[in-house]
N, C-alpha and C positions, 0 to 999 in steps of 0.2 A: 289485689294483694299486693306488698311488698316484693318487689323483685328481687331484693337481697336474699329477705327472710327465706323465700321461696326456693333461692338458688342454695340456702343452708339446709332446709329441711329435706335430706337424701332419703331416697326410698328404705334405706335401711333403717333410718331414724324413725320414717312413718308407720312401717309394720310395727318395729320395738313398740311405741309409745300408743296404736291404735289398741285399746281393749276389745275392738270387737273383727279383730281381721283372723284371719285363717290360721296365721299363728299362734294367737292367743287361746283360739277354741279349741285346736289342737294340744294345746300344753293342759288345757282343764280338762279336755278328755284322758290325756294320760296320766295324770296327776291325780284328779279328784277334787270336787272342791272342796272337800271334810279337809283333806291330806293336805290342798296348797295352804288352805287357814290356819290347820297346824301347825304348818313349816311356818308362817307368816309371824305366827305368835310366840314360837318358840315350844311349843306343846310337845315334840319330839324329845327336846331335850329332860325331862320331868316323867316322860315313860308313856307310850301311846295306846299301850294297852293293860287291862285289867288281867290277871292274873285268872289262868285257867285252872289252878288248882291249888292246893297247898306247898308254897315253897322251902325246901330243908335248907336251901342256900342262897346267900344274898350278892355272894361277888363271885371271880374267879383268876385265879393266878395261874397264866399256862406259861409253864415253863418248854419252850419250842429248843428241841437239839435237831438246830439245819444242818440237811445234811442226809441223815440216817444210819442213826447208830446201829450196829451187828448186834443183833440180839442173840446170835451165838458165842459172840467173844462175851455179854453183859449180864442174857437171862435166862437161856435155852440150851443147855447141855443136853447132849446128844451121843450118848456110850456108842450108837451103832452109824452115828458119822465117822466118829474116831477108830472104829475098827475098820471103816474101809476107807481109810484118808490116802489119796492119793489114785485113788482107782477111777475109772470114767464115769460122767454121772450116766444113769439109766436115761434111754431116749425120751421114755416119757415124760422126762423133764422137762422137754422142747416140743410141745404141743404144736407149736407154729415155728415158720420160720425166724417171726423176732419176735420170740418170748423174753429179752433182754435189752437192756442198754447195749452192752458190749460184748457178753460172752456167746458163746454159741454150741453146738453139738461137738462130743470131743472133750469140753472143760471138764475138771477134775473135782471129786469129791475133797474139800477140806476140813479139818478138822482142827478144833481150835487147843492155841496152848496155854487155855487160861484154864485154873482149877477153880472149880465150883464148891459152893458149900450150903449147905439147907442153914437158915434163918429163922428165930420167931418159933411163935406156936403153932402158925399156918404152914412151916414147912418150905417156904419158897427156895428154891436154889437161883445163889446170886453169886457171881463173880467175883474174883480177889479183887477187882477192879473197883469195885462199891462197898469195901469196906465201912462206910457212914450210911448208906444207904442200907445197908443190911440191917441199922438199928431202926430202922424205923418198916420192918417188915409187917408187923402187925397195925401197923397205921396206916397201910394201903391197901389198894384194890389192884391187884394183878392181874391184867389183861396179856394172856399171852399166844392168842388169835386172834388178834386185831386183821383186817382185812380192807385194804384200798384197791384202786381200779386204774392206777396209774403209773407208770416207771421212770415217769422224768422227774428231773429235783424243782423247776419251778411247775410245771403244771401239778405235781402231786403236791407243792406245799399248797398252790392255791386251793385244790380238793379239798385238803385237810382241813384249811384256814376257812373255807368260803362254801365248802359243797359242792363246786363246781371247777372243770379244770382250766378254764379260759378267765382273763379278767373282765371287770365291770361287775362282779356280783359283792353283795356286801360282805366282810366278814362277820366272823362268828361273834366278837366281839361288838362290831356295830349291830348285828342285829339282837344282843343282847342290853344294848343300850335305848335301842330303840322299843323294846318290850317294856324294863322295868325304871328308866332311867338311870338319874346316877345321884348318889347323895351331896356328893362333891358340891360345894356353892364358889368355890376359888380355884378349882383343880378340873384339867379335862374327866370327863368318865371314863375315857379309854386311853390306856396309856400304853407306850412301846419300849423297852429298853432293847439293846442289843450288845452284845460282848463276841467276840473274838475277832480272826483276822480279816473279816469282810462281813458286808452284811448279806443276807439272805438271798438267794435266787426268786425272782419276780418280786422283788423291794417292795414300797410301798403298796401294791396292789394288793396284798395281805393281809393288808390293815385298813384297807379302804372302804368307803360306805356304799360303794357300788350306784347303787340307781335310790340308796335310802337315801336322805338330807344328809349333808358335806357336814353339818354337826355334830355327827355321828362316827367319824373316823375315827381313828386310834391318832393319838399325839407322840410323834418320838420325843423321846427325852434325850439329852446327853447323860451319861454316868458320872460326870465331874464338871466342878463349876457351874456355870449358868446353866440349868436346866434345860433352857430354848435358847438359843443365839438372838442377839439385838432386844432382849424382852427387858433391858433394864433400860431407866429414862438417858436422853444423852445429860451430859454433864452440864450442869446449871439448868436443869429444868426438874421444878419443884412439883411434890406430890399435886398441890391444888392447878399448877398450870398444866398438868398432865392430866388429870380431869376434865379438864374446863376443854380440850383438845377435844377427848374423848366424847364429851357430851354434844358436842360441837358436828364431831364426824356422825356419830349416832342418829342428831336428828335431819341431818343431811340427807343420812340412808333411809332413815325411816320416811320423810318426803318422797323420795324416789319409790319406796317399797309401794305406799300408798297408789302409786301413779300407778307402778307396771303390774305389782303384786308378784315379783320375781321372789324364790323364797329362798334363793339364793343371799339375798339384800339380808334378809332375818340372820339367814348363818353368819356374814361378816358383821351385821352389828352384834351377837352373840359372841363372837370371836376378840374382837374391841375391847368388849365389857371381862371375859374371861383372862385375856390380857393383861389388863389395869390390875384384875385382882390377882394374879400369880404374880406380877411384879412383889407383892410381899409372900406371897405364901410358898413359892417356889424357892427361894433361897433358904428358908428355913426349914424346908423338907430337904436337902441337900447337906445340911449341917449331921452326917454321919458321925460326927466326932461329939456329937451329944448324947451317941447312946455310949450304956455302959459297956466298961471295958470286958465283963465277961459274955456278953451280946457280940461285939467287935468278935473276939475269939473265936466263936463258936462257930460263925459265918465265915469265917477269914478273912472279913473284909477287912481293908485298909482307907480308910477317908482321904479323899484325893487321888487314888489310886482308880481307875478305871477297869471293871473287875467284872465278871460274872457274878460273885460273892457281893460284891456292893449294890448289883441290881436287884440278887433276892434278898437283903434289906430294905433296900428301897421300894419293892414292891411289897414288903409289909409296912413301913412306914404310909406307902400310897392309900394302901384300905382301910386304914386306921384314919384317913382323912375322909375315908367317902369314897375311893376313886374304886366306880365298880369292876372294872376288869382292866386287869393288867398282864402284859404279854410280852414275856424273855423271849429273845433269840440269840443262841450262841453258836457260834459256826467255827469249824468244819468237822462235819463227822464224815465227809464223804471218801471213806477208805478202798478204795480201788485197788490200790497196790504202788508202787513204788518207792525213792525214798521219803516222800515226805507225808501220804496220804498213807498207810499201813495199819493192820491191826497189831505191828508193835509199838515201841514209844511213842508214836504221834498220839496213837488211842490211848494210852496209856495215860499221856500229858493233859489231855481233853478230860478223861475222867477225874483226875486231881484237879483240873479248873471247876468241875460242879457238882462231884461228890458230896464234899464237906457241905458246901452253901446249900445244898437241894432238901438234904437233912434237917440240917440246922431249921429252913425255913417252917417246914412242917412241924419240928418241937416245938418252936418258938409260937407259932399259932396255935399248937395245939395249950402251950401254958395259960397263953392270952384270953383263952376262951373264945378264939377267934376260928379255930377249925372246923368246928362242928357247923358253921354255916357259910364258911370257904371252900370252895373247891378248888383245891390244886393237880394238874395237869403235866405230868411228864411224858415226850415222846418226841418221833420226828415224821416223819412224811410216808416213810415205807419203811421194811426192814432188809436184809442184806442175806444172800443166795447161799446155800448150803454148798453151793461151789466154788472152788477158786476163782480169781481175776489176777494174773500175772503180768506184772509192768516193771521195766528193768530187772527182773531175776526176783521181786519180790512180791508175795502174794497181798490180793486182799479180798473183797469179795462184790460182786455185783448190783446194783439194784433189784428189790424182791418185794411182790404186793402180795403175795398168798396169805404169808404170815410173817407177822412181826410182833413186839412188846412192847404196852405203855401200862402207866400206874398213875391210881387217880384216888386221890387220899382227901378226905372231909368231904362236907357238903350234901351226909348222907350217904354216900356210897362205902358198901362194906367193909369194913376193915379187915386185912390179915384174910381175905376172899381171892383166889387162884382160879382166875376163867381162862377154862379152855385149855385143849391138848394138841399139840401140833407128832404130825408123824414121826416114824425113829430116825425120819433124815431131818428133820423138821423144815420141810416143801411145802403142805398144807396143813390147815389147822382140821382137826379131824374130828375134834367136839367144841363146841362153846363157841362158836365163829363172832366174833362181832365186827359188822362194818363200819366204817367211818360215818354212814349217816345214821347207825344206830346207834353210835357215839353222840352224837350232836342231836339227836332227838331225845335221849338219856340225860343229858346235859342239861336240854333244855326243860326238861319236867322236872329235873329238881332244883332248876329257877324258876318253877311255878307257871311253866306255860306246856302248851299241846304244841308238837312242833305242825303241827295238821293245821292249826288254826293263828298261827304266830306268822300272817303273811301280809304283804307288801304289793298296792297293784302296781303293774308298771308293764306298760305297751298292751296295753289289755288283756292283761294275765296278772292273779294271785299265783307270788311268789313266794317260797321262803329257801328257809337253810338248806333242806333235806329234800328239795325237790319235789319227787313223786313218789321216795323212798325212804326208807328208814322205819323202826319199830323198838320200842323204850324197850330196853332190857332192863327189867326187873331184878332179875337174879343178882347183877351186880350192885343190889342196893339194898338198906340196911330196916 
């Protein structure tokens, strides 16, 4: 053998190219032959699973309030908490040494300064901070008894979005695309939009595809300008020349795919094709100025300005173009107390940013006939304590996992339904508790899937969004 060629073939290249080596055999065992073939042909993009039951919903818009809004200032008014404001909390509220992120025994109960009123035929109580949301009282299913397991922000966001508190698991959006695919041919099936002063804690792990093929991960879009940086062709490149470049690159990638069987190469091919098509579709999508003036006014959207309102309108435009899952993250709701993170003007300002566009989105979808098969979810990663947390003399609230509020509209969820009751201090759910795993199971059910059967084999085990937990909560459904 040529000594130069022998030297050029390193041990790493040999085992990478050898299809019968231990590495290749292990990869085949972990991924499974059918799964590897599916990734190689792009089958996962079209949905790898037949529905297990009739679907009431086709798509999801998830409005994630990163940082955890206080239910006591927005949704869960407690007269007894008002009555005992300023008194030390019972020792029973501190069952272990580390029950909360920051506060401990001796923390005082904190009543709210906000006024509440009942709204709609359902009579749901809402704060004065949410006047627009009050107008969709009878369109939403109000879950006042949510329960989670994790009280720190990053892990709790992961738990709410992936069903597991550590990075590495597929996000809810990725599971949805894995199950039913996407109708969009020139846009990703899963799009992420962000607003607020910073990104959410845990970052892109929240929309990762984990051990699912990477073509199922969420794709972050910018709120203004180009949806994705560097999507435009360099100056002087014609569409025909760009097409030639993509075709040549894909040909080389397909040859490599045939040699190695690496499913990530199939993902790369799909990414090049999607990027090429998006050079036409993305600019048109971002043109919010094309919307009628009354629609822009309803959302409070301003073309050219990055905002949560613009993102809500973009979410509607995305699902109209076949995108299956759109997730909006808005920061920062972490009101522990102090000058900039408290239950006064900082909370009121965030509510003004999201209240009108959230209500407008639900109403807009309803008018267009899209709400009946679109699930809209609103909520954060956990709730807030009935005890106060004081920083620099200004009160806020600590993290609380036992009870908090979210709402869900459309997609077969029961409109005007109020789920669950908390105790007199809002500490525990005493009736109708809904765990995060239950919520995930119920959402998948509405999309046509049994959460116990929508699985993916990884490292010798069949994984699912709900792990080994969860139950469909039929009382939430119409």
